[in-house]
C-alpha positions as CSV (number, residue, x, y, z in Angstrom):
1,M,0.0,0.0,0.0
2,Q,1.5,3.4,-1.0
3,A,1.9,5.5,1.7
4,A,-0.3,8.6,2.4
5,N,1.2,12.1,1.3
6,P,1.0,14.1,4.2
7,A,0.9,17.4,2.6
8,S,-2.3,16.7,0.8
9,A,-3.9,14.6,3.8
10,D,-3.6,17.6,5.8
11,E,-6.6,19.2,4.4
12,K,-8.6,16.2,4.7
13,L,-8.1,16.2,8.5
14,N,-11.4,17.1,10.6
15,L,-12.2,16.4,14.5
16,R,-13.9,13.1,13.5
17,V,-10.9,11.7,11.6
18,I,-8.7,13.0,14.7
19,G,-11.0,11.5,17.0
20,H,-11.1,8.2,15.4
21,A,-7.7,8.1,15.0
22,I,-6.9,8.9,18.4
23,D,-9.4,6.1,19.8
24,A,-7.9,3.7,17.5
25,M,-4.0,4.4,18.5
26,P,-2.3,1.6,20.5
27,T,-1.0,2.8,24.1
28,T,2.4,4.1,22.6
29,R,5.3,5.2,25.0
30,N,5.2,9.1,24.2
31,L,1.4,9.0,25.3
32,L,2.2,7.7,28.8
33,T,5.1,9.8,28.9
34,V,2.9,13.0,28.3
35,V,0.6,11.2,31.1
36,I,3.4,11.2,33.6
37,I,4.6,14.4,33.0
38,A,1.0,16.0,33.4
39,A,0.7,13.6,36.8
40,L,4.0,15.0,38.3
41,A,2.8,18.4,37.8
42,S,-0.1,17.6,39.5
43,F,1.2,15.5,42.2
44,F,3.7,18.8,43.1
45,D,0.6,21.1,42.5
46,N,-0.9,19.1,45.4
47,M,2.2,18.9,47.4
48,D,2.7,22.7,47.4
49,S,-0.5,23.1,48.5
50,K,-0.6,20.9,51.4
51,L,2.6,22.1,52.8
52,L,0.8,25.0,54.0
53,G,-1.4,23.0,55.7
54,N,1.3,21.4,57.5
55,A,3.5,24.4,58.3
56,L,0.0,26.0,59.4
57,P,0.4,25.7,63.4
58,S,3.7,27.1,63.2
59,L,3.1,29.6,61.2
60,A,0.0,30.6,63.4
61,K,2.5,30.9,66.5
62,E,5.1,32.8,64.8
63,F,2.8,35.3,63.6
64,S,0.2,35.0,66.4
65,M,-2.8,34.6,64.1
66,T,-6.2,34.2,65.1
67,S,-8.2,31.1,64.1
68,A,-10.0,33.6,61.8
69,T,-6.5,34.5,60.4
70,M,-5.5,31.3,59.9
71,G,-8.8,30.7,57.8
72,W,-7.8,33.9,55.5
73,V,-4.4,32.7,55.3
74,T,-5.5,29.2,53.9
75,S,-8.4,30.7,51.6
76,S,-5.9,33.2,49.9
77,T,-4.3,30.1,47.8
78,M,-7.8,28.8,47.0
79,W,-8.9,32.6,46.1
80,G,-6.1,32.6,43.9
81,M,-6.6,29.3,42.4
82,T,-10.2,30.7,41.5
83,A,-8.8,33.7,39.4
84,G,-6.4,31.2,37.8
85,S,-8.9,28.9,36.9
86,F,-10.8,31.2,34.7
87,I,-7.7,32.8,33.3
88,W,-5.7,30.1,32.2
89,G,-9.3,28.1,31.1
90,W,-9.6,31.3,28.8
91,I,-5.7,31.1,27.5
92,A,-5.7,27.5,27.0
93,D,-9.1,27.8,24.8
94,K,-7.9,30.8,22.6
95,W,-4.1,30.2,22.5
96,G,-3.9,26.7,23.2
97,R,-3.1,24.1,26.0
98,R,0.6,23.8,25.5
99,I,1.4,27.4,26.6
100,A,-0.8,27.4,29.7
101,F,0.5,23.6,30.3
102,T,3.8,25.0,30.8
103,L,3.4,28.5,32.3
104,T,0.9,27.4,35.3
105,V,3.7,24.9,36.9
106,L,6.4,27.4,36.7
107,M,4.2,30.2,38.3
108,F,3.4,28.2,41.1
109,S,6.7,26.9,41.6
110,V,8.2,30.3,41.7
111,F,5.6,31.8,44.5
112,S,5.8,28.5,46.3
113,G,9.4,29.2,46.8
114,L,8.8,32.5,47.8
115,T,6.5,31.7,50.5
116,A,9.7,30.6,52.4
117,V,10.7,34.6,52.7
118,S,7.5,35.9,54.0
119,F,7.6,38.0,57.0
120,S,4.2,39.2,57.7
121,V,0.8,38.1,57.4
122,W,0.3,40.5,54.6
123,I,3.4,39.5,52.5
124,L,2.2,35.8,53.1
125,L,-1.5,36.3,51.9
126,V,0.0,38.2,48.7
127,I,2.5,35.5,47.8
128,R,0.0,32.3,48.5
129,F,-2.7,34.0,46.1
130,L,-0.1,34.1,43.2
131,A,1.1,30.8,43.7
132,G,-2.7,29.7,43.7
133,V,-3.4,31.7,40.5
134,G,-0.8,29.3,38.8
135,L,-1.9,26.0,40.8
136,G,-5.8,26.8,39.7
137,G,-4.7,27.0,36.1
138,A,-2.7,23.8,36.1
139,I,-5.2,21.1,37.2
140,P,-8.2,22.0,34.6
141,V,-5.5,22.6,31.9
142,D,-3.8,19.3,32.2
143,A,-7.3,17.0,32.9
144,A,-8.2,18.7,29.4
145,I,-5.0,17.6,27.6
146,L,-5.3,14.3,28.8
147,A,-8.6,14.0,27.5
148,E,-7.8,15.0,24.2
149,F,-4.9,12.9,23.9
150,A,-6.2,9.6,25.3
151,P,-8.2,6.9,23.6
152,A,-11.6,6.5,24.9
153,R,-11.0,2.7,26.2
154,I,-8.4,4.3,28.7
155,R,-9.4,8.0,29.0
156,G,-10.6,7.4,32.5
157,F,-7.4,5.6,33.3
158,C,-5.2,8.4,31.7
159,G,-7.5,11.2,33.2
160,A,-7.4,9.4,36.6
161,S,-3.6,9.5,36.7
162,L,-4.0,13.2,37.8
163,P,-6.1,13.0,40.8
164,I,-4.3,9.7,41.9
165,A,-1.0,11.7,42.0
166,F,-2.9,14.2,44.4
167,P,-2.9,12.2,47.8
168,V,0.7,10.9,46.7
169,G,1.7,14.7,46.9
170,T,-0.3,15.0,50.0
171,F,1.6,12.2,51.6
172,L,4.9,13.9,50.7
173,A,3.7,17.1,51.9
174,S,2.9,15.4,55.4
175,L,6.2,13.4,55.5
176,L,8.1,16.4,55.2
177,G,6.2,18.3,57.5
178,L,7.0,15.7,60.1
179,L,10.9,15.6,59.2
180,I,11.1,19.2,58.6
181,V,8.9,21.4,60.9
182,P,9.9,20.2,64.2
183,N,13.8,20.7,63.6
184,H,14.1,23.4,60.9
185,G,10.8,25.0,60.8
186,W,8.2,25.9,58.3
187,R,10.5,27.9,55.9
188,G,12.3,25.1,55.2
189,L,9.4,23.2,54.5
190,F,8.6,25.6,51.3
191,L,12.6,25.7,50.0
192,V,12.7,21.9,49.7
193,G,9.3,21.8,48.1
194,V,10.0,23.9,45.2
195,V,13.0,22.3,43.8
196,P,11.2,19.2,41.8
197,A,8.5,21.4,40.9
198,L,10.9,23.8,38.9
199,L,12.3,20.6,37.3
200,V,8.8,19.4,36.1
201,A,8.1,22.7,34.5
202,W,11.2,22.4,32.5
203,V,10.2,19.1,31.4
204,R,6.8,20.1,30.4
205,R,8.0,22.2,27.7
206,G,8.5,18.9,25.6
207,V,4.9,18.2,25.5
208,P,3.0,19.0,21.8
209,E,-0.1,21.0,21.6
210,S,-3.5,19.1,21.4
211,P,-4.3,17.4,18.3
212,R,-8.1,18.3,18.6
213,W,-7.4,21.9,19.3
214,L,-5.0,22.2,16.4
215,G,-7.5,20.3,14.0
216,N,-10.4,22.7,15.3
217,R,-8.1,25.8,14.3
218,G,-7.3,24.6,11.0
219,R,-3.5,24.0,11.8
220,F,-3.6,20.9,9.9
221,A,0.3,20.4,9.7
222,E,0.9,21.0,13.2
223,C,-2.0,18.7,14.2
224,R,-0.7,16.0,12.0
225,Q,2.6,16.4,13.7
226,A,1.2,16.4,17.1
227,L,-0.6,13.0,16.2
228,N,2.7,11.6,14.8
229,H,4.5,12.6,18.1
230,L,1.7,10.2,20.0
231,G,2.5,7.4,17.4
232,I,-0.3,7.8,15.0
233,T,1.4,7.2,11.6
234,D,0.3,8.6,8.4
235,E,-1.0,5.4,7.3
236,A,-3.3,4.9,10.5
237,L,-4.6,8.6,9.8
238,E,-5.8,7.4,6.0
239,H,-7.4,4.4,7.5
240,S,-9.2,6.9,9.9
241,R,-10.2,9.2,7.0
242,L,-11.5,6.2,5.3
243,A,-13.4,4.9,8.3
244,V,-15.5,8.0,8.7
245,A,-15.6,8.9,4.9
246,N,-19.4,8.4,4.8
247,E,-20.0,11.0,7.6
248,P,-20.3,14.6,6.9
249,A,-17.0,16.7,7.7
250,P,-17.7,18.7,11.2
251,P,-17.6,22.5,11.3
252,K,-14.6,24.6,12.6
253,L,-16.2,25.6,15.8
254,P,-16.7,29.0,16.8
255,K,-14.5,30.9,19.5
256,P,-15.5,29.8,23.3
257,L,-18.1,32.0,24.7
258,F,-19.0,31.6,28.5
259,R,-22.8,31.6,27.5
260,D,-22.3,28.9,25.5
261,L,-21.9,26.6,28.8
262,F,-26.0,27.6,29.5
263,T,-27.3,26.5,26.2
264,P,-30.0,23.9,26.5
265,E,-27.6,21.1,25.6
266,L,-25.1,22.1,28.2
267,W,-26.6,24.0,31.0
268,R,-27.1,20.7,32.9
269,R,-23.8,19.5,32.6
270,T,-22.6,22.9,33.4
271,I,-24.7,23.2,36.7
272,H,-24.0,19.5,37.7
273,T,-20.2,20.2,37.4
274,W,-20.4,23.4,39.3
275,I,-21.9,21.5,42.2
276,I,-19.7,18.3,42.2
277,W,-16.6,20.6,42.5
278,G,-18.1,23.7,44.8
279,M,-19.8,21.9,47.5
280,P,-17.5,19.0,48.4
281,L,-14.3,21.1,48.2
282,M,-15.4,23.1,51.1
283,S,-14.5,19.7,52.9
284,S,-11.4,18.7,50.8
285,W,-9.6,22.1,51.2
286,G,-11.0,22.9,54.6
287,M,-10.1,19.3,56.1
288,T,-6.9,19.6,54.4
289,Y,-5.5,22.8,55.6
290,F,-7.1,22.4,59.2
291,M,-6.2,18.5,59.9
292,P,-3.2,18.6,62.0
293,T,-4.8,22.0,64.0
294,F,-7.9,19.9,64.8
295,F,-5.6,17.5,66.2
296,I,-3.7,20.0,68.3
297,K,-6.5,22.5,69.0
298,L,-9.8,20.0,69.6
299,H,-7.9,17.1,70.7
300,G,-5.1,18.3,72.6
301,S,-2.3,16.5,70.5
302,T,1.3,17.9,70.3
303,L,2.7,19.1,66.9
304,P,4.7,16.0,66.1
305,E,1.8,13.7,67.0
306,A,-0.4,15.8,64.8
307,L,1.8,15.3,61.9
308,T,2.3,12.0,62.4
309,Y,-1.4,11.3,62.5
310,N,-1.5,13.4,59.0
311,V,0.9,11.2,57.3
312,Y,-1.3,8.1,58.0
313,I,-4.2,9.8,57.0
314,S,-2.6,10.8,53.7
315,L,-1.7,7.3,52.8
316,V,-5.3,6.5,53.5
317,A,-6.3,9.0,50.6
318,I,-3.9,7.2,48.3
319,A,-6.0,4.0,49.1
320,G,-9.4,5.8,48.0
321,R,-8.1,7.3,44.8
322,G,-6.2,4.0,44.0
323,T,-9.6,2.4,44.1
324,V,-11.0,4.5,41.6
325,F,-7.7,4.7,39.3
326,F,-8.3,1.0,38.8
327,L,-11.8,0.3,38.0
328,L,-12.8,4.1,36.7
329,D,-12.8,2.6,33.3
330,R,-15.0,-0.6,34.4
331,I,-17.1,0.8,36.8
332,G,-17.9,4.4,35.5
333,R,-17.5,7.8,36.8
334,K,-21.0,8.3,38.1
335,P,-21.1,5.6,40.4
336,F,-17.7,6.5,42.1
337,T,-19.2,9.9,42.3
338,I,-22.3,9.2,44.4
339,L,-20.2,6.5,46.5
340,G,-17.7,8.8,47.4
341,Y,-19.2,11.9,48.0
342,G,-21.5,9.9,49.9
343,G,-19.3,8.0,52.1
344,A,-17.6,11.5,53.0
345,A,-21.1,13.0,54.1
346,T,-21.6,10.2,56.2
347,F,-18.4,10.2,58.2
348,L,-18.5,13.9,58.5
349,F,-21.7,14.1,60.3
350,T,-20.0,11.2,62.6
351,M,-17.5,14.1,63.5
352,L,-20.7,15.3,65.6
353,A,-20.3,12.6,68.1
354,I,-16.8,12.8,68.6
355,H,-15.8,15.1,71.7
356,H,-12.0,15.2,72.5
357,N,-10.7,11.9,71.6
358,A,-8.0,12.1,69.3
359,L,-7.7,8.6,68.3
360,Y,-11.5,8.2,67.5
361,F,-11.0,11.1,65.3
362,F,-8.2,10.0,63.7
363,Y,-10.3,6.5,62.4
364,V,-13.3,8.9,61.5
365,A,-10.9,11.2,59.6
366,C,-9.2,8.0,57.9
367,A,-12.8,7.0,56.7
368,Y,-13.8,10.6,55.4
369,M,-10.4,10.9,53.4
370,Y,-11.2,7.5,51.7
371,F,-14.3,8.0,50.7
372,M,-13.6,11.6,49.7
373,E,-10.7,10.9,47.5
374,M,-12.7,8.7,45.8
375,G,-15.3,11.0,44.9
376,M,-12.5,13.5,43.8
377,C,-10.8,11.1,41.4
378,A,-13.7,10.3,40.0
379,I,-15.0,13.9,38.6
380,T,-11.5,15.0,37.5
381,P,-11.6,13.1,34.2
382,Y,-15.6,13.2,34.2
383,T,-15.4,16.9,34.1
384,P,-13.5,17.9,30.6
385,E,-15.4,14.7,28.9
386,V,-19.0,16.4,29.1
387,F,-17.8,19.7,27.3
388,P,-17.2,20.1,23.4
389,V,-13.5,20.6,22.5
390,H,-14.1,24.5,21.6
391,I,-15.0,25.2,25.3
392,R,-13.5,22.2,27.0
393,V,-11.0,24.1,29.1
394,L,-13.2,26.8,29.8
395,G,-15.8,24.5,31.0
396,S,-13.4,22.5,32.8
397,S,-11.8,25.5,34.7
398,T,-15.1,27.2,35.4
399,A,-16.4,24.4,37.1
400,M,-12.9,24.1,39.1
401,G,-13.0,27.5,39.4
402,I,-16.2,27.4,41.2
403,G,-14.3,24.9,43.2
404,R,-11.8,26.8,44.2
405,I,-14.4,29.3,45.7
406,G,-15.8,26.4,47.7
407,G,-12.5,25.6,48.7
408,A,-11.6,29.3,49.8
409,V,-15.0,29.3,51.6
410,G,-14.5,26.1,53.6
411,P,-11.2,26.8,55.4
412,L,-12.3,30.4,56.1
413,M,-15.7,29.3,57.7
414,I,-13.9,26.9,59.6
415,G,-11.7,29.4,61.3
416,I,-14.5,31.4,62.1
417,F,-16.6,28.3,63.7
418,M,-13.5,27.6,65.6
419,G,-13.0,31.1,66.8
420,R,-16.5,31.4,68.0
421,G,-16.5,27.9,69.3
422,H,-19.2,26.2,67.1
423,V,-17.3,23.4,66.0
424,S,-20.3,21.4,65.4
425,W,-21.6,23.6,62.6
426,I,-18.2,22.9,61.0
427,W,-19.3,19.1,60.4
428,V,-22.9,20.2,59.6
429,M,-21.8,22.7,56.8
430,L,-19.0,20.4,55.3
431,G,-21.4,17.1,55.1
432,S,-24.3,19.0,53.9
433,G,-22.0,20.1,50.7
434,C,-20.9,16.8,50.0
435,L,-24.6,15.5,50.5
436,I,-25.8,18.1,47.7
437,A,-23.0,16.6,45.2
438,V,-24.5,13.0,45.7
439,L,-28.1,14.6,45.2
440,A,-26.9,16.6,42.0
441,T,-24.9,13.4,40.5
442,I,-28.3,11.2,40.8
443,W,-30.3,14.1,39.3
444,L,-28.0,15.4,36.4
445,G,-25.1,13.3,36.2
446,I,-24.3,11.5,33.0
447,E,-22.1,8.2,32.3
448,T,-19.1,9.2,30.2
449,R,-17.1,5.8,30.4
450,G,-15.9,4.3,27.5
451,R,-17.7,7.0,24.9
452,N,-16.1,8.8,22.3
453,L,-15.8,12.5,23.1
454,E,-17.0,14.0,19.5
455,Q,-20.4,11.7,19.8
456,L,-20.8,12.4,23.3
457,N,-20.9,16.3,22.5
458,Q,-22.5,16.1,19.4
459,A,-25.5,17.7,19.9
460,A,-23.9,20.8,21.7
461,T,-21.2,20.9,19.1
462,D,-24.3,21.4,16.5
463,A,-25.8,23.9,18.5
464,A,-22.9,26.2,18.8
465,F,-22.4,25.9,15.2
466,A,-25.9,26.9,14.2
467,K,-25.5,29.7,17.0
468,A,-22.7,30.9,15.3
469,R,-24.0,31.2,11.6
470,E,-26.8,33.1,13.3
471,R,-24.5,35.6,14.5
472,G,-23.1,35.7,10.9
473,E,-19.7,34.1,11.7
474,L,-18.1,32.0,8.9
475,V,-17.1,29.1,10.8
476,D,-17.7,26.2,8.0
477,R,-14.4,24.8,6.6
478,S,-15.8,23.9,3.7
479,Q,-17.2,27.1,3.0
480,T,-14.2,29.0,3.6
481,T,-12.1,26.4,1.2
482,A,-15.0,27.0,-1.5
483,A,-14.6,31.1,-1.0
484,K,-10.9,30.6,-1.6
């Protein structure tokens, strides 16, 4: 068989050909390399954010913080992540995934290191906010890249590599906290944590642009090169062209618009993703930042004891995400979301019955963490799957941005409740958030396991094209070619 001519074949590329070729590709070394690089960044993303929780008791002592001030310090990172989710999502959809893929990790690495030179609460607040801007963009961009690079049969496995890396980062942050903070103080903790993150930022430069994003922008030669990098040969592309030859060529989609998230085809998905990120993250980030403080202030533990408990709890988090990581493509996203958040809500409400007993609190915290991390692992690959390619990062980053708002509100309210002696309100607030996410998933959630992304989002794609035509935008590639 004569090899296809790449130059002439480029003009025949469209999203259906690209999607078919990706779904038909074998699991190549380069694909796994992209997955590992993305997972490493998520690992250090989460490690950096969890360093603050392990340093918080020492920070509070050095700067004479009240419980409310502790809440503001922990939430400052989340407010930065909220801003970063929206900013980097717009950048990634407009100028490409690759630029955001590289710069987000670099930004959070630099400001994470600068945390060590904070000499006042105000400086700490600003630096943590800026670190959060980088952190907020990295996770949704990485999730979108893996959703667009991975074949449907292993898309859940690839996407789940990001959330499975989170608790490993939490474990390392807890271990470093135990080893460094009691002996060398909290500043050394941030200096040690920044070095490997900077190395990952350097490595990420070699990851190519998303073929689906390039194909939608009509940059066919670059798209073919990116596919070749993943291991999809020109012959394989020709086979995919023949396989979808009888299907009409899809249009070149319009620019990403925020209002497109609320079309009749997408509003349920948008609202659902906002809820499953916004409500549970009040608990996830609040408990993460305040876990050592809970042991010290509520249960009378010493700093080394609290940090030791935190190390074991972080190991349980790895087990929770590991369960989903290996079973997500067999069981599906929706069941694990319901089971995970439902279990987390149950054990948060159980906290109401625990009074001044560190060991009981430790056992219930472990159970809570197992189920919470199960739910978080399920929604990370799910979110980018339910949005069409032209607004995939915008939809994902907006949902995760809402999650950051929840993550900012959670620790802030925990600090306020603790300061006023209303500890029981903490568990009611956090447990109710997880329960709302369960009900929203039952009502609005869809199952995406093993489904082709283009087919899954076909109705929303067609609607976006129709609205663009109504606005007078010439986005149909066949019309553009005919005009020439």
